[in-house]
N, C-alpha and C positions, 0 to 999 in steps of 0.2 A: 571301796577306794578310800583309804584313810584320809581324814581331813576335809572331806567334802560333805557338808550338811545334807541330810536327807531324811525323809520319813521312812519308816520300815516298810519295805515292799512285802506284799502278801505272797505266799508260796502258791501262786495260782497259774503259773505258766512254765513252759519248758523251752529251752533254747535248742532249736534245730539247726545244725550246721551242715549236715550232709544230705539233706532231702532234696528232691527235685525242685525246679524253680517255682512251680505252682502246684496246688492240690485242690481238688474239688471237695467241698465239705459234704458230709453225708446229711441226709434229711434230719436224722436224730440229733446230730451235732448242731445243725443250723437252727432248728426250731425248739430250742430249749434255752433257759437262762437260769443263772444262779445268783443268789444274794445272801447276805448274812443277816440273820434275825436273832432276837433274844428269846430263847425258849420255843415252845411249839404251840402256844396258845393262839386263839383265833385273832385277837386284836393285832398282835405282831405279825401274824400270818397275812392279814389283809395289807399291812404295810409292805410286806415282802412281795405280795402279788403285784402291787403297783410298781415296785422297783424292777421286778422281773419283766413286766410288760414293757417298760421303757427299754430295757436291755435287749429284749428279743426283737423289738421293732428296729432298733438301730443295727443289731447284728445281721438281720435278714436283709435289710435295705442298704446298709453301709452309710446311711444318712444320719449324722448326729443332730441335725437341725430339727428332726421330727419331734423330739421331746419338748421343744420350745413352742410348738404350735398350740393355739388356744383350744383346738379340738381335743387335745390330750387330757384336759381337765375332766371332761365328761367320760372319756374312755377309762381313765384311772379309777373313777368311781365304780365302774363295772368290771374292774380288772379280774376279779375272781371268776366271772362268767366265761372268760376266754381260756382259762387253764384246763387242759385236758386231764392232767394228773400232776401230782407233786410228791416229793419225798424230802426227808430230812436226814442230815448227817450231823451228829454231835461233834463239834470241833474240839471238844475236850474228852473225846472217847478214850477210855482207859484211865482217866483222872477221876479219883473218887469224889463224890458230891461232898462239899464242905458241910459242917454241922448246921449252919443256918442257910444253906443254899439248896434249893431244889432244882430239878431239871427245868423249871419254868424260867429261870434266869441264866441258863447256860447258853453260850453262843452256838447256833446251829447254821449249817449251810442249808438253805432252802432252794431246791431245784424244781423248776416248773417246766413241764412239757406241754407243747401246743400242737394242735393240728395245723398243718401247712395251709389248708384252705381258710382257716379262721384268721391266721396272721396275714395272709395275702389279701384277704378282704379288708382288714383294718388298714393295711398299707394303701390300698386303693382309695379308701375313704379319706386318707391323709394326703392324697395326691402323689403317692410314691409307688414303688414296685420292688419285688424281690431282686436281690443281687445273687443270681445263681451262677453256677460254673466255677471256674478255678479262682482261688484267692492268690494273687501274686506273692511271691517271696521277695522281700525287700532287702537290699544291701544298704546298710546304714553307714554313711560316712559322716562322722560327728567329731567336731572339735569342742574341747571343754577348757574353760579358763576360770581360775579363781586366784585373784591377785597375781603373784609371780608364777604361779603354777599353770601350765597350759600344755595340752597334748592332743593327739588324735586317738580316739577310741579304737583299739584294734582287738583282734581275737586272741592274740598270743602274748598279752602283757598283763601281769597280775594287777596293776593299779586300776584297771577298768573293770574288775570282776563284778562289783556290785552294780555298776551301771549297766553292764551287759545283762545281768540277771533281771534288773528292773525293766529294761526294754523288752526282754522276752515275756515278762509277766504282763506287760501292757498289751501284748498281742492276743492273749487268750480270749477276751470277750468278743473279739471280732474274727476269730479263727485266722488271723494273719500270722506270718512268720518272718523272722529277721535273721540276718547273718552279718558278720562284721569282717572287714578285711584284715588279713595278716599284714604285718609291717612291710613285708616284701611285695605285697600286692598294691601298695599305694602309688606306685609308678612315679616316685619322686615328690608326691604331694606332701605338704606338711600342714601344720595347724593354721598357717597364714594363707597359703595358696589354695587350700581346700575351700575356704570361705567363698571364693569367687570362681572356683573351677567350673568349666563348661559342663553342663548337665549331660550333653551327648557323650562326652568323654567318660563321665562317671557311669553312665548307663552301659557303656562298653566294658568297663572294668567290672561292673555288677554281673554281667553275663558270664565273664570269666570266673566269677565266684559262685556260679550256679544259681544266681538270682535273676528275677525278671525285671526289676526296677530299682532305681536308686532313690533313697530317702536321705537327702543331705541336710545337715544342720549344724548349729553351734549353740552351746549353752554357756552363759557367762554369769558368774555369781555377782549379785548386786547387793551391797550393804544397804543402799537406799531403799531398794524394793523388798529387802528382807527375804530374798529368794533368788531363783534363777531367771534369767531372761533367755528364752529359747526362740530361735528362728529356724524355720524349716523350708525346704524347697523340694519339689517333685515335678518332673516333666512328664506330660501325658498328651498325646495327640498334637504335638507341635506347640504346646503352651507350657510355660513354666509357672507353676503355682507357688505362692509364698504365703506363709502365715506365721504368727508369733503369739507367744504367751509370756506374761511377765509376773515376777514375784511368786513363784511356785516352787515346790520341791522338784527334784529331778524325776521322781516317780510320776508326778502329774505332767511334767514337761513331755515325758515319753508317751503318756497316754494321749495327750493332745496331738503328738506327732502321728501316732497310729490311727487315731480317729480321723485326722485330717487326710491322711493317705487313703484310708478306706473311702472317705467321702468322694475324693477325686477319682479313684480307680473304679468306683461303682457308677460313675457317670453323674454324680450329684453336684459337681461344680466346686466352687471356691469354699474352703473350710471357713 
């Protein structure tokens, strides 16, 4: 979307628009994590193992708060012990090594695979549990505003293309999926009325879009914050949860949205 500041989104996600409302993650998908490391040497691999441990615990549980627990310090020091196997992928595959560059300083994807019993035991030690079963598909009703420019993000307008891509990228680490309404599916809602729209009504619209739940939000560019201010809403079991992030890229705003939704839907409460 031209004119909206953003950080470059990684090509790590796919946008699913015609899939069923929810899908159960396979064990292999759930109990693995990926991060980017420099080269394949042991020092950077150890750093990668720590990052992957954080990611797999959050993915399996849905609870983003786990990484802030003091117990994680000791677990990260032993992160390598929990990895069943790992593999690398050169992110510059096909690009010749430069004259003064070796493979040791090329960026690689490090993928770590874990045994379910090992991860589940770690979650239990942290007072958490696995989030098995289906991961709901979310219908995103989002308003965006920057100065005089304001609109509702829809599935069929070019101006929201990079935002839709970024939102889809944000779902990958948690195996979530999102869809966006077409303009004709907004049922008369606009960028003003959508901010206060009843969540029950939005959930009904979401089901008509093939989704299970509504993730409603707004992002407003702030010169003072040097970033976006994002507010999110999601209704679950009779309660509407709200959370906010300030002064971030819209890539990060969408990651915060997806992590918050996963935390709520996995039964872990307020983001």
